N, C-alpha and C positions, 0 to 999 in steps of 0.2 A: 507877459503871461508865460507860465511854466507848463511845459507838456508833462503829463503824468504817464509813465509807462507801466505803472502798477495799479491795478484795479483791486481794491480790497475785497470785492465780492466775487471776482472771477475765479479765483483759485478754489474757493469753497464750492462754487457752482460746478466746476469741472470735476471735483472730487465726488460730488453728489451724482453726477451723470455716470461716472465710472462705477460707483456702487450700484447704481440702477442697472447698468449693463451686466455687471457681475451677477447680480441676483437673478436677472432674467436668463442669463446663460446657464446658471446652475439649475434653474427650474426646467429649462428645456433639456438639459443634460440628464436630469433625474427622470423625467418623463420618457425620453427616448431610450435611456439605458434600461429602464424597467420594462418597456415594451420589447426591446431587443432580447432581454434575458428571460422573458416570460416563458418561452418554449422550453429551454433546457432547465431552468430553475423552478418552473411551475409557480404555485401561489406565493412562494417566498419573494419572488421579484415584484409581484403586485403589492404585497404587504409592504415591501421596501418603498415602493413608489408612493403608496398612500401615507406612509409614515414620514418620509423625507420631503415630499413635495410641499407640504404645508410649512416646513421649516424654511424652504427656499422662498416661499411667499412672505414669511415672517422677516426674512432678511431684507426683502424689498420694502416692507413697511418700516423696519428699523432704520433703513438707509435714509428714508425721507425724514424720519424723526431726528436722525443724526445731523442731517443738513440744517434743520431748523435750530437745533441746539448749538451747532458750530457757528452758525450765523449770529445767534444771540451772544455767544461767548466772545466772538471776534469783535463785536461792536461794544461789548461791556468790559473788555480786557480781563476776561475770566479764563480759567483753564478749559481746554478743549475736551471733548468726550473721550471716554476710556477706550480700551481695546477689546471690549466684549463682541462687537460686530465682526472684527477680523477673526476672532476665535470661532465664532459661529460659522463663518464662511469656511474656515479650515476644517471644521468638523464635518460639514456637508461634503466637502471635497474628499475627505478621507473615507466617508461612508460610500460615496460614489465610486471611489477607487476599489473599495472592498467588494462592491457588487460586480465590478468589471473583472476583478481577479476571480471571483467565484464563477462568473460566466466563462472566462477563459479556461478554467479547470474543468468545467462541466462538459 
């Protein structure tokens, strides 16, 4: 009997968990930054939070969908999903950084 050190599903599962943690961290970051910046920036901070928080939730939903697609692709020897999800995470991160810069300057 041969011992297997590689589990074909574990890597995809770990990646899905990392995407979930990233999406939740972005959501918490957006909510907290909007709340923190509410006093100096006024309604603009709340508008930012209301506009960007749903995008962070969308990342969470897309991460679960990406897991399912990756799992299917790995078992069917097809190409893995594209880079749209990382691009969306980068966009939310940049928007969050812009809010924090505006807060620091206010």
